[in-house]
C-alpha positions as CSV (number, residue, x, y, z in Angstrom):
1,M,5.2,10.0,-18.7
2,V,5.9,8.9,-22.2
3,E,2.8,8.0,-24.2
4,I,2.8,4.7,-26.2
5,T,1.6,5.0,-29.7
6,A,1.2,2.4,-32.4
7,S,4.8,3.1,-33.5
8,R,6.3,3.7,-30.0
9,T,7.4,0.9,-27.7
10,L,8.6,0.7,-24.1
11,P,11.5,-1.1,-22.5
12,I,10.8,-3.7,-19.9
13,G,11.5,-1.4,-17.0
14,E,8.9,1.1,-18.1
15,A,6.4,-1.7,-18.8
16,S,7.1,-2.9,-15.3
17,R,6.5,0.5,-13.8
18,R,3.3,1.1,-15.7
19,T,1.8,-2.2,-14.8
20,G,3.3,-2.9,-11.4
21,V,4.5,-6.3,-12.6
22,A,8.1,-7.1,-11.6
23,I,10.6,-7.4,-14.4
24,E,11.4,-11.1,-13.6
25,T,7.6,-11.8,-13.6
26,I,7.3,-10.3,-17.0
27,R,10.1,-12.5,-18.3
28,Y,8.5,-15.5,-16.6
29,Y,5.1,-14.7,-18.3
30,E,7.0,-14.6,-21.6
31,R,8.7,-17.9,-21.0
32,I,5.5,-19.7,-20.2
33,G,3.6,-18.1,-23.1
34,V,1.1,-16.0,-21.1
35,I,2.3,-12.9,-23.0
36,A,4.0,-13.0,-26.4
37,N,7.7,-12.3,-26.6
38,P,8.1,-8.7,-27.6
39,A,10.1,-7.4,-30.5
40,R,13.7,-6.5,-29.8
41,T,15.6,-3.3,-30.5
42,Q,18.8,-3.5,-32.5
43,A,20.6,-3.6,-29.1
44,G,18.6,-6.7,-28.2
45,H,16.4,-5.0,-25.6
46,R,12.7,-5.9,-25.3
47,A,10.3,-3.4,-26.9
48,Y,6.7,-3.6,-25.6
49,T,3.7,-2.3,-27.6
50,L,0.6,-0.7,-26.1
51,D,-1.3,-4.0,-26.6
52,Q,1.4,-6.0,-24.8
53,V,1.4,-3.6,-21.9
54,K,-2.5,-3.8,-21.7
55,R,-2.3,-7.6,-21.8
56,L,0.3,-7.5,-19.0
57,A,-2.0,-5.3,-16.9
58,F,-4.9,-7.7,-17.6
59,V,-2.8,-10.6,-16.4
60,K,-1.7,-8.7,-13.2
61,R,-5.3,-7.7,-12.4
62,S,-6.6,-11.3,-13.0
63,R,-3.9,-12.6,-10.7
64,E,-4.7,-10.1,-8.0
65,L,-8.3,-11.4,-8.1
66,G,-7.0,-14.9,-7.5
67,F,-7.3,-16.4,-11.0
68,S,-4.7,-19.1,-11.6
69,L,-2.4,-18.9,-14.5
70,A,-4.4,-21.6,-16.2
71,E,-7.6,-19.6,-15.7
72,V,-5.8,-16.4,-17.0
73,R,-4.7,-18.4,-20.1
74,A,-8.3,-19.6,-20.7
75,L,-9.6,-16.0,-20.4
76,L,-7.0,-14.8,-22.8
77,T,-7.8,-17.6,-25.2
78,L,-11.4,-16.4,-25.3
79,V,-10.2,-12.8,-25.9
80,D,-7.7,-13.9,-28.6
81,A,-10.4,-15.9,-30.4
82,G,-12.4,-12.8,-30.8
83,G,-15.7,-14.6,-30.6
84,A,-15.9,-14.8,-26.8
85,T,-19.3,-14.2,-25.4
86,C,-20.0,-12.4,-22.1
87,A,-21.7,-15.6,-21.0
88,E,-18.5,-17.6,-21.4
89,V,-16.5,-15.1,-19.4
90,H,-19.3,-15.0,-16.8
91,H,-19.3,-18.7,-16.4
92,M,-15.5,-18.8,-15.8
93,T,-15.8,-15.9,-13.3
94,T,-18.6,-17.5,-11.3
95,E,-16.7,-20.8,-11.2
96,H,-13.8,-18.8,-9.8
97,L,-16.1,-17.0,-7.3
98,D,-17.3,-20.4,-6.0
99,T,-13.7,-21.4,-5.5
100,V,-12.9,-18.2,-3.6
101,R,-16.0,-18.6,-1.4
102,H,-14.9,-22.2,-0.6
103,K,-11.5,-20.9,0.4
104,I,-13.0,-18.2,2.6
105,A,-15.2,-20.7,4.4
106,G,-12.1,-22.8,5.0
107,L,-10.2,-19.8,6.3
108,R,-13.1,-18.9,8.7
109,T,-13.0,-22.5,10.0
110,M,-9.2,-22.2,10.4
111,E,-9.6,-18.9,12.2
112,R,-12.2,-20.3,14.6
113,V,-10.0,-23.3,15.5
114,L,-6.9,-21.2,16.1
115,K,-9.0,-18.7,18.2
116,D,-10.3,-21.6,20.3
117,M,-6.8,-23.1,20.7
118,A,-5.3,-19.7,21.7
119,A,-8.2,-19.2,24.2
120,Q,-7.2,-22.4,26.0
121,C,-3.6,-21.2,26.6
122,S,-2.8,-19.7,30.0
123,Q,0.5,-18.4,28.6
124,G,2.2,-19.6,31.7
125,D,5.7,-20.9,32.3
126,V,4.7,-24.5,32.6
127,P,5.9,-27.0,30.0
128,E,2.3,-28.2,29.2
129,C,0.8,-26.3,26.4
130,P,-2.8,-26.9,25.2
131,I,-1.9,-25.5,21.8
132,I,0.9,-28.0,21.3
133,D,-1.4,-30.7,22.7
134,A,-4.1,-29.8,20.2
135,L,-1.7,-29.8,17.3
136,F,-0.5,-33.3,18.2
137,D,-4.1,-34.5,18.7
138,A,-4.7,-36.7,15.7
139,R,-8.5,-36.2,16.1
140,N,-8.1,-32.6,15.1
141,S,-6.3,-33.4,11.8
142,R,-8.5,-33.5,8.7
């Protein structure tokens, strides 16, 4: 593995391998401004610095934890400002945690409804199907 130093850069493929972010996703993040456009070699190839690779890893980890791109931008804005407090980051994280918990509750409800619907099915060869009937039942839609 090649070490990145202050004077050494990596091509996009190596940045992708090191971070686990697909090349097209890296390009997308550049287009939307989540990461800065890297310098280019004389041949026109992207040349990523250590800081850019670290930032890319930050974005990937944040996305894995379910932060939206808008939330990632907000976190990076705090980092870039240099004066971000742990309290500000904590507030953003706990807001995101509340959202995740709400989604989990919704998924548990969905699981329970699907389990109940599946339990009503005899899996027979008759055309009547309680699952289809339940899906068409307007009272179950919310």
